[in-house]
C-alpha atoms as a printed R data frame, in Angstrom:
    type eleno elety resid chain resno      x       y       z
1   ATOM     1    CA   MET     A     1 14.156   7.872   7.462
2   ATOM     2    CA   ASP     A     2 10.460   7.832   6.619
3   ATOM     3    CA   LEU     A     3  8.572   6.349   3.697
4   ATOM     4    CA   ILE     A     4  5.026   7.037   2.578
5   ATOM     5    CA   ALA     A     5  3.913   4.086   0.464
6   ATOM     6    CA   CYS     A     6  1.499   1.210  -0.068
7   ATOM     7    CA   VAL     A     7  2.670  -2.391   0.170
8   ATOM     8    CA   VAL     A     8  0.725  -5.561  -0.482
9   ATOM     9    CA   ASN     A     9 -0.584  -7.484   2.558
10  ATOM    10    CA   ASP     A    10  1.153 -10.800   1.887
11  ATOM    11    CA   ASP     A    11  4.444 -12.565   2.635
12  ATOM    12    CA   GLN     A    12  6.281 -10.573  -0.029
13  ATOM    13    CA   GLY     A    13  4.993  -7.292   1.375
14  ATOM    14    CA   GLY     A    14  5.972  -8.391   4.874
15  ATOM    15    CA   GLU     A    15  9.477  -9.184   3.650
16  ATOM    16    CA   ARG     A    16  9.769  -5.735   2.026
17  ATOM    17    CA   ARG     A    17  8.664  -4.062   5.271
18  ATOM    18    CA   ALA     A    18 11.232  -6.097   7.222
19  ATOM    19    CA   ASP     A    19 13.936  -5.160   4.696
20  ATOM    20    CA   LEU     A    20 13.032  -1.492   5.039
21  ATOM    21    CA   ARG     A    21 13.076  -1.635   8.860
22  ATOM    22    CA   ALA     A    22 16.481  -3.364   8.731
23  ATOM    23    CA   ASP     A    23 17.714  -0.459   6.597
24  ATOM    24    CA   GLY     A    24 16.463   2.099   9.123
25  ATOM    25    CA   VAL     A    25 13.210   3.100   7.406
26  ATOM    26    CA   ASP     A    26 10.319   3.969   9.701
27  ATOM    27    CA   GLY     A    27  7.313   1.952   8.547
28  ATOM    28    CA   ASP     A    28  4.590   4.150  10.054
29  ATOM    29    CA   GLY     A    29  3.803   5.692   6.660
30  ATOM    30    CA   ILE     A    30  3.403   2.356   4.898
31  ATOM    31    CA   ARG     A    31 -0.192   1.230   4.376
32  ATOM    32    CA   GLY     A    32 -0.995  -2.385   3.569
33  ATOM    33    CA   VAL     A    33 -3.351  -3.008   0.644
34  ATOM    34    CA   GLU     A    34 -5.140  -5.987  -0.865
35  ATOM    35    CA   LEU     A    35 -3.546  -5.628  -4.301
36  ATOM    36    CA   PRO     A    36 -0.646  -7.470  -5.927
37  ATOM    37    CA   THR     A    37  2.859  -6.078  -5.809
38  ATOM    38    CA   GLY     A    38  3.612  -3.944  -8.844
39  ATOM    39    CA   ILE     A    39  6.185  -4.917 -11.415
40  ATOM    40    CA   ALA     A    40  8.116  -3.200 -14.183
41  ATOM    41    CA   LEU     A    41  9.607  -5.111 -17.091
42  ATOM    42    CA   ILE     A    42 12.387  -3.420 -19.027
43  ATOM    43    CA   THR     A    43 13.649  -4.639 -22.393
44  ATOM    44    CA   VAL     A    44 16.729  -3.219 -24.113
45  ATOM    45    CA   THR     A    45 17.624  -3.704 -27.758
46  ATOM    46    CA   PRO     A    46 21.220  -4.306 -28.844
47  ATOM    47    CA   HIS     A    47 21.229  -0.608 -29.873
48  ATOM    48    CA   GLY     A    48 20.365   0.559 -26.371
49  ATOM    49    CA   GLU     A    49 16.713   1.439 -26.992
50  ATOM    50    CA   ASN     A    50 14.481   0.460 -24.100
51  ATOM    51    CA   THR     A    51 10.835  -0.214 -23.491
52  ATOM    52    CA   ILE     A    52  9.321  -0.257 -20.021
53  ATOM    53    CA   VAL     A    53  6.007  -1.939 -19.260
54  ATOM    54    CA   VAL     A    54  4.608  -1.190 -15.805
55  ATOM    55    CA   ALA     A    55  1.792  -2.893 -13.902
56  ATOM    56    CA   PRO     A    56  1.609  -0.557 -10.870
57  ATOM    57    CA   GLU     A    57 -0.883  -2.500  -8.699
58  ATOM    58    CA   ALA     A    58 -0.179  -1.608  -5.020
59  ATOM    59    CA   ASN     A    59  1.721   1.545  -6.018
60  ATOM    60    CA   HIS     A    60 -1.471   2.991  -7.464
61  ATOM    61    CA   ALA     A    61 -3.267   2.666  -4.133
62  ATOM    62    CA   LEU     A    62 -1.336   5.604  -2.641
63  ATOM    63    CA   TRP     A    63 -3.618   8.626  -2.327
64  ATOM    64    CA   ALA     A    64 -3.267  12.246  -1.276
65  ATOM    65    CA   SER     A    65 -5.030  11.298   1.967
66  ATOM    66    CA   ASP     A    66 -2.181   8.847   2.727
67  ATOM    67    CA   VAL     A    67  0.251  11.734   2.358
68  ATOM    68    CA   ASP     A    68 -1.921  13.947   4.570
69  ATOM    69    CA   SER     A    69 -1.937  11.316   7.314
70  ATOM    70    CA   CYS     A    70  1.882  11.275   7.294
71  ATOM    71    CA   ALA     A    71  2.420  15.020   6.858
72  ATOM    72    CA   SER     A    72  4.399  15.254  10.105
73  ATOM    73    CA   VAL     A    73  7.425  13.657   8.405
74  ATOM    74    CA   LEU     A    74  7.619  16.518   5.901
75  ATOM    75    CA   THR     A    75  9.691  19.053   7.821
76  ATOM    76    CA   ALA     A    76 12.435  21.559   7.107
77  ATOM    77    CA   ASP     A    77 14.889  18.980   8.469
78  ATOM    78    CA   ASN     A    78 14.033  16.508   5.708
79  ATOM    79    CA   VAL     A    79 14.647  16.089   2.028
80  ATOM    80    CA   GLY     A    80 11.804  14.584   0.025
81  ATOM    81    CA   LEU     A    81 12.107  12.258  -2.918
82  ATOM    82    CA   ALA     A    82  9.085  11.541  -5.096
83  ATOM    83    CA   GLN     A    83  8.801   8.955  -7.805
84  ATOM    84    CA   LEU     A    84  6.133   8.927 -10.435
85  ATOM    85    CA   GLU     A    85  4.951   5.330 -10.162
86  ATOM    86    CA   VAL     A    86  2.222   6.433  -7.755
87  ATOM    87    CA   PRO     A    87 -0.823   8.582  -8.560
88  ATOM    88    CA   LEU     A    88  0.144  12.154  -9.405
89  ATOM    89    CA   ALA     A    89 -2.355  13.481  -6.837
90  ATOM    90    CA   ALA     A    90 -0.254  11.881  -4.072
91  ATOM    91    CA   VAL     A    91  2.970  13.336  -5.481
92  ATOM    92    CA   GLN     A    92  1.370  16.768  -5.861
93  ATOM    93    CA   ARG     A    93  0.082  16.695  -2.278
94  ATOM    94    CA   ALA     A    94  3.501  15.674  -0.949
95  ATOM    95    CA   LEU     A    95  5.150  18.533  -2.830
96  ATOM    96    CA   GLU     A    96  2.552  21.004  -1.543
97  ATOM    97    CA   LEU     A    97  3.034  19.916   2.068
98  ATOM    98    CA   ALA     A    98  6.811  19.845   1.748
99  ATOM    99    CA   GLY     A    99  6.780  23.364   0.334
100 ATOM   100    CA   GLU     A   100  4.550  24.626   3.142
101 ATOM   101    CA   ARG     A   101  6.992  23.145   5.671
102 ATOM   102    CA   ASN     A   102 10.214  24.209   3.876
103 ATOM   103    CA   ALA     A   103 11.252  20.581   3.444
């Protein structure tokens, strides 16, 4: 399994990379950045209403060029999953490349 992402260059980021490798994720598409790890805080009222506050930090360092440099993982043999906590330009580029390759 491959992952295209940005992870902070600190002990916490190193632990996340190790966790991913232990779970069988290839780390070649993960770029280290000098930004804090992002966080999302979710509050839920007793009535089930929620509010989510996101500080994206390292997640927002993922660019379309990062996707381009890892384009070889987007093949017809793969299924892609995109999440919208990264810049939309990176998601759009991944979808374009996946479509071109019948992923």
